[in-house]
Structure formats: C-alpha cells, structure tokens
N, C-alpha and C positions, 0 to 999 in steps of 0.2 A: 507300312513298315518305316518307320521315320528313322533317317540317318543312314539309309541304305545307299549303296554305290549307284549312281545313275550316269550312265554313258552321256546321255543328253545334256545332263548338267555340266558334266566335266568339260565336254567340247564347247559348251556355250561360255564356259569362264575361260578357258585357254584360247578359243577361238578369237576372243576380243582381244588379244595380247598382240602388240605389233612384232612383226618378224625381226629377229634380232639381226643386226649387221656384222660382219665379221670384223674383230678390232684386236690390236696387240694385246697380249695377256703376258703379265709377268708371272714366272714360276716360281711356287712358293719357297722351294728350297734354295734356289740360286740367283733368284732376282734377274734371270736373263728374260730377253723378251722373244717369245716365238710369234711369228705372224702366220696366220692361215694363209696356206698356198705359197708359202715361202720357198726358196729355192735352197739347194744343198749349201751348207755354210762353208766358208773358207777353211783353210788347214788352220790359220791362226785363231780363227773362233772356235774351232774344235779343239786345237790345244788347250786354249783358254777354259772351256767347259770342262774339259777332262781333267786340269789341274784342280777346277773346282770341286769335282766330283770326288777326286782322290783326297782332298783337303779334309773332307768329312767323312771318309769311309776307312772301314777297318781293312788295312792292307793285306791282312792275312786271309781274308775270306771274300774280298772282292773278286768278280770275275769279269772276263771281257763281255759277256753276254748282259749283265747287271750294267756295265759302263755303256755298251751300245743302246741298251733300251732306254737309259735316261738321257742319252744324247738325243734318241728320237723323239722322247718326250719333251725335251728342252726345245727343240729346233723345229718340231712339227713335221719331220720328213723320216722315212725309213734310212737307217744308216747301214744297211746290209752292203751296198755297193761301197762303203768306205771302211770295211772290215779290216782290212790289212793296215791301213794308215792308222786306224784307232788302236789296234793292237800293238803296232811298233811304237806309239806314242806312249801309251800305258806303260809298256816295258822300260822304254826309257825314261820315262819320270819315277818309276817305281825304284829303278837301280839308282838314280840320281839322289833320291830322299834316302836310300840305305846307307 
C-alpha cells in the first residue's frame, strides 16, 4: 500500500532533525518578547502590556481572564499570582480611558 503512514519513516525523518534550543520569540499581536523560563515581569512591564492589550480590545467585552491569559501567553509565565494587580491596573486604565 503506497503512501500509507509509516511510524518508522516518520521517526527516521524527524529523528535526524537537530534539537531546537530555546530562543526569544516575538509574539505576533504585540511584538513583545517572551523568553522561555523567564521570571515574573515587573509591574511596569505588566502595565505596558495591559495597555497594549486594551488598545486593541473591545472594552465592552474584554474580561480579566482574557487579559490574564494574554499576559501569560506574552510573558510565558502563569499570571494567577498577579491577579489582583492585573485587575486593579485594568480597572484604572479603563476608567482613565472613559
């Protein structure tokens, strides 16, 4: 059967590829850099990223969870521990924009 899937062929092809080394990657939406294994960003870095997110978001539908998830994606770290700071910053920025 020609063209059938072959696990041996798959591993032979991909097994010869060199291992990728972690590198900084620019996020597609905000062009911020996330570095694998990075530490928690500073308050200033979070505030700048939150502002960028709000700039391109519909303020009538954005949620704190959406902002937190986007920050986690952008910085490559879980933002659950920064929940209160993120919430206060988002609320202040939205009030300032109104």
